[in-house]
N, C-alpha and C positions, 0 to 999 in steps of 0.2 A: 504493500500500500504506500510505498515510496515516502515522500516527504511527510505524509500524515500518518505514519506508523507509530502510534502512541503506545506507551507502556500499558495503559488502560484507557478504554474509550468511555469517558463520562459523557453520555449522549442524551439528547432530547429530540423528540419528534415535534416540530413546531410548524407543521404543514398549514395550520389555520392562520398563521401570523399575517399574511397579506390581507385576508378578510378582516381580521381583528383590528389591524391598523386603519383600514378603510372605515371601520365603524367607530374609530376614535379611542381605542384602548390606550391607556396610559399606565406605566409601570413604575413602581417605587421600590427603593432598596429597603433593607430592614430598618434603617433609621428614619424612613419616611421621605427621603429625598427622591424626587423624580429622576429617572435615569433612562438612558438608551438601552434597548433590550439586549443587544449583543454584548454591550459593555457589562451589563449585569451578569449575563451568563458566564462570560470569561472571568469575571472577578471571583466567582465561586467555583471555578474549576471545570466548567463545561468546555469540552474540546471537540465535540462531534455533534452533527445534526443529521437527522433522518427526515426525508421528505417523501410523501406519497405523490404519485402521478396518476391522475385519471385520464382516460383516453380522450373523450370529448364530453366533459362535465356540462357543457352548455346544453346537452340533451336532457339534463335532469334539473328541473327548476330549483329543487332544494339545495343544489350545490352552489348556486350563485355564480357559476362559471369559474370558481376557484379550483386550485390544484390542477390546472391545465398546464400545457407545456410552457406557455409564455410566463405565467407566474412562477413556475418552478425554475426556469432559466434565470429569472431575476433573483430569486432566493439563492440559487447556487452562487451567483456572483457575491452576494452578501456573505455567504458562508466562507468563501475563499478569501475575501477581503479581511476577514477576521481570523484567518489562519486555522480554521477548523476542518476536520474531516467531514466528508460528505457521503452519506448512504442514500441511494435512490431506491424507492420502493415502487415497482411496477404493480399496479392493481389489475391491469388488463380488464378494465371495466370503466364505464362512464361515471360510476359512483362507487359506493363502498363495496369492497370485497373482503369477506371473512368466511369462517366455516359454514355459515348459514346462507351466505350471499356471494355467489360467484357468477354474476350475470355478465355475459359477453357484451362488448360495446355494440351499440346500434349499427355502427358501420360494418360490423362483421356478421350481422344476422343474415342467414340464408347461405353462407359459405359452406361448401362441403368440407370434409375433414382435411383433405390435402390443401385446399386453398386457405383454410383457417390456420393451419400450421405455417404456411407461407406468410400469411398476414402477421402472425406473431413474430416470426423471424425478422421480417422487413421493418416492422414497427420498432422492435427492440433495437436493432442495429442502427436505424436512421435516427432514432431519438437520442441514443448515446453519442452518435457522431455530432449531433447538434450541440450537445454539451461540450464535447471535445473541441469543436470549432471555436467556441467562445472561451476556451481555456479553463473549463470547469468540469472536466470529466470526473464522474464520481469515483471515489476510492473503492466503493463496494456497491453492488447492485443486487437487489432482490428480484428473483424471477417468480413473481406472484406474492400475494399477501395471505398468510395463514392458509396454506393450501393443503392442509391435512385431509380435507374432504374433496380435494381436487380444485380445478379452476376451469373457467370458460364453460360453464354448464350449458347443455348436457354432454357435449363431446368429451369434456375432460373430467366428468364427475365419477368419483369412485363408487363402486368397486371396479370400474373399468380402468385398471392400471395401464393397459396398453394405450388407450386413448389419452389418458392424462400424461403419461410419460412422453409421448410424442410431442405434446404441446409444450411441456417443460423443456424438453430437449431443443425445440425450436427457439425458445427464449434464450437458453444457454448459448446456442450456436450464434444467435444474433449478437449477444453480448461479446462473445469471443472474437467475432469478426469485426466488432467495433474497436476493441482494445484487448491486448493479450493480458494474461494473468500477472505479468510484471507491472502492469499499469493499473489494473482494475480487477478486483476479486468478485467472484460470483457466489452469492449466498442463496440457500434455500431456507424458507421461513415457514415454520409450522406452529400451531397453537398447542396447548396441552403440555407445557414445558415440564410438568412434574409427573408425566405418565409415560414411562419408558416403553412399556409394551406397545402402546399405540404408535409411538414414534418409530420404534424399531420395525413394526409391521409396515409402516409407510415406506421407509427406506428400503426394506427388503423387497416389497412388492414392486417399487419403482426400479430397483436395480435388476431384478429378474427380467424386466422389460427393456433393459438397455439404457438406463439413466446415464447421461453423459457426466464426465467428471466435473465436480464443482469444488469450491475452495473453503466455504464457511457454512456452519449451521447456525441459523437464527431461530430463537424460540420466543414465544410469548409466555410470560408467567405472571399471573395475578393470583395471589394466595387465596382469594375468595372464589376462584374458578378452577385452578389448574393443579390441585393437590397441595400437600404440605411442603414445608421448606425442605424436609428430609427427602421427600419425593423428588424435589428438584435436584438436590445433590446427587441422588442415586441415578436419576435420568441423565444428567450431564456427564457424570463419571463413566457410565456404561456406554453412552454414545461416543465419547472420546475414545474409549477402548475399542469400540467396534470400527470406527471410521477414521480416527486420527485427525479430524478436522477441528480447527479452532471454533469455539462456541461463543455466541453473543446472546444476551437477553435483549431483544430489540423492542419489546413492549413490556412495561411494568408501570404500576401506579398504585396509590393507596389514598384513602379518604383522610382529609384533615379535620373533618367535623361530621357530626351526625346531622342528617337532614331528611325529612320525609320526602322532599322533592329531589334528593340526591340520587346518585347512580347505584350505590350499594345499600343494602338494608341491614337490619339487626342480625339476621341469619348469617349474612356474609361476613359481618364484623366478627361474629363468634367463630366462624371457620378460620378466619385469618389470625386470630389469637392476639390482636392488638387493638387498643382503643382507636376510634376515629377522632384523632386529634393531631395538632401539628407535631407533637412529640411522637405519636404513633406512626405518622407518615414518615418521619425521619428514621425511626427504628426499623420500619419495614425495608426502606431503601438500604440501610446499613446491613441488614440481615442478608438480603439478596446479593448485594455487592460482595459481601464476605464469602458467600458460597461460590460465586463466580471466580473471585480472585484466588480462592484456595484450590482450584483445580490443578492437577499435576502439570509441571513444566510450563506454567504460565499460559496454558491453553484456553483459559477463560479470559476473554478479551475485553468485555465491556458490557454496559447496560445503557439502554435508551428509555427515558421516561416518556410515556405516551401523552402528548398534549398537556404540558405543564402550564402553558401560558394562556390560561382562561380565567376571566374575572366573573364571579357570580353576578347575575343581573336579576333584579326583583321579578319573581314569577316565572323565570326561565326554566329552572330546574335542570335535570340531566347531569351530564359529566361536569360541566363548569361549576355546578352547585357546590361540589365538595371534593373533586378529584384532582384539581390542578395544584400548582405550587404558588398560587396567588390568592389573597383573601379578597373580601368585598371591596376594599379600597385599591386593589391592584398592588398591594405590598407583598413582597416575596416572603414566604414562610420558612421556618427553620429546616424543612426538608432539603432545601438547596445546599445546606451545609454538608450533606452526605457526599456531594460531588467533588469536594476539595481534598479528599484524602488520598494518600499515596497507596500503591499496591501493598506495601509493607504494612501500612496501617489497616487496610482492608483485610489482610490475611489473618489478623488477630480477631478472635471472637469478640463481637461487640457486647457491651454490657447487657445482661438479661437474655442473651441468646439461648442458653441452655433451658431457662424457664420457658421461653417462647416456644421452642420446638416440643416441649413436653405438654403443652396445654392445647395444641391444635386438635380438634375433632374428638371431643369427649363422648363416650358411649351413653346412650339413653335408652330406656325401655318404658313401655306403658305400665304405669303403676295401677294398683287396684282402685285407688280413689279417682284416677282419671277414667278408668274404664266404666264402672257401674255395670248395669245390665246391658250386655251387647245385643242390640236389636237386629244386627246384621247377621243373617245366616251364612255360615261358611266364610266368615271374615278372615279366618286363619288358614284357608285353603286346605283344611283337613279332608274335605271331600272333593279334592281336585278343583276343577273350574266350575263346579255346579253352581248355577245362579249367576255367574259372571258373564258379561258380554264384552267382546273386544271388537274394535272397529279401526281399520287402517286401509289406505289405498296403496301403500308402498309394499312391494313384494318382499323386500329384504327385512321389513319389520317383523319381528317374531317375539313370542312370549314363551319362556321356558319355566316349567314348574319343577322345583326341587323334589327329590324322592321322599323327603321327610325323615330320613335316617342317615346316620353317619357312624361307621365302625360299630354297628349294632345298637347304637343309642338313638332314641327318638329325638328328632330335632324339629323346631318350628319350620313349617313349609314356607318357601319363598317363591315369588314370581319375578323372574328377570325379563325385562323388556329391552330389546336392543335392535339396532338397524345399521346397515352398512352405508346408508346414504341419508340425506335429509328426509325426515319423515314426520308424520302426524299419527298419533296413536291414542285411542280412548279406551279405558277400562272402566266398566260401570256395573252397578248392581242395584236392583230395586229393593226397597225396604218398606215394610208395613208400619204405618204410624199409628200407635194405639190411641193417641189423643193429640189434638192441636197443642202446640207449645214450642219451646226452644230446645233444639237438639245440637249435639256436637259430634263431629267426625274426627277420628284419630287414625294415624297410620305410622308404622315404623318404616323408614325408607333410607336407602343409601344409593349412591350412584355418582355420575360424572356431570360436571357443569362446565360451561364455556360461553363464549359469545354466541348469542342467538338462541340460547336454550330457554324454553318456556315450559315449566312443569307446574301444574295446578291441581290441587286437591279441591274437590267441589261437592256441593250439596245442591240439589234442585228440588223445589217443591212449590206447588201453587203458582207456577209460571215465573218464579223468581229463582235466582241463582246466587249462592254464596261461595266464595272460593279463597284459597290461600296460595300465594306464589311460593314455590319451593326452590331452594338452592341446594342441590344434593351434596352430601359429603361422602367421600369414597371409602374411608377406612372405618367408619363407625356408624352404627344404626342411630338415627336421630328421630325423635317423635315430632310430627307435624300435625296441625289441627285446623279445622274450620269450626269456629266457636259460635254458638248461639244462632244457628240458622232457624228461622221461624217457619216451621213445617205445618202443613195442614192438608186436608183432603184425603187423609188415609194412606198416603204413599209419598215416598221421596226416592230420588235417584241419587246415589253417591258414587264417587269414583275418582279417577285420576286421568288427566289429559296431558299429553306430551306433544310439543311441537319443537323440533330440534334438529341440529346436524347429527352425524353419526356419534352415538354414545350409548350408554346403558343406564337403566334405573332398576333397582331391585326393591320390592315391597313385601311386607308381611304384617299380619295382625291388624287388619282394618277393624275399627271399633266404632259403633254408632250408638250414642247414649242420649237419654233425655236429661236435660240439665235441671 
């Protein structure tokens, strides 16, 4: 990576910056003094910037036309003027691309597979040449964004590894023909940073289909989505042993305050093991940087914070509400201090690290006082799937019931729901209501979470619906509930609804009680 080959990449993804500046954003240092944004980032140790590139965002009204080639070329000049490394993230879409959304650009609709591969190759090559022509060739380039479920659907959607790999290869070849590996490195970026088996399966499947050589592995890791901190350590260590490629965390973030309008909720805060506070945000960054910096032979190369420069606006909600590194006044928070540490400092365990890794995902079970008299017949699956209904249109979505025994011992029966591609799945059961009143539904559940996952526990009665959004934890059974549903008319329908990219959810012990 030539001139910009840093000991550790303290990076930020600030792709929204042109739009934010056009909207009048102002940024302040910790002492309250207004400052220029790049000056602020450099002061606290940021040395690398990641930018996403949408193909023709003008086709999508919500984009405002930002993150197009023109804006990204202008941003690349600012990055180089400030002596920072530049990572370019091809989304191969007119708008967001992530595990649940990999929509091809409108300009490529209707192309057959061969022409689509050619379009990816030419677009990648010519775009990178445009950056090179203005003297801002990226140091690193991502061939797709979070492509664990594939890219450019439907041609590149998994489990069609052949189709996906052909498209990834087209991007890699386009990048190589724009600049050799001595000038620009090629990165492959997947989500689920803490789940080795899923990542290994992706690389193995792609390599069996002739995946071209690449230089770097990029992972997304959010502790409220992608496993525990120790899962991340295990995943990175094993991937390094398997492929010998340097590893980056190219997306990471954490909440600096609690907010009902914010992007993560109480369940996710509990999974992460840290308070939603400025200190909690800093500690999360220190923990993840420590795990990266501690990889053998300095093969853990860096971390990029996803969209730190966002100021909460009244009534706006969403990511800006509590996930950036700026408060309501635009003043930088203490999380920025994590970016100024040397590799030697990051290799040392941060304060409270042992306690942090010990409290993630604590097991829960349904207690007797929670249960009461269970009105749901076969809520424990002891009679198999009797009374339960399943609904899905995706062929790869399946539900597997455990045998109910292990090594001769009776075990609670569980139902595992999973799919190999984006899917919708509904599990439901009718319940007789003895009398009108308030009822609650409980379930023990564990599973996988990530971008685009929507899991809901629900109760329907009298034309109304009550539901609870669930964020699954992988290593521990947790209890979720819909409380105080007002049921009438002698019947209710209860169950679970899943809309998600490839993942699994396991459930047991549904319980429906009168309050």
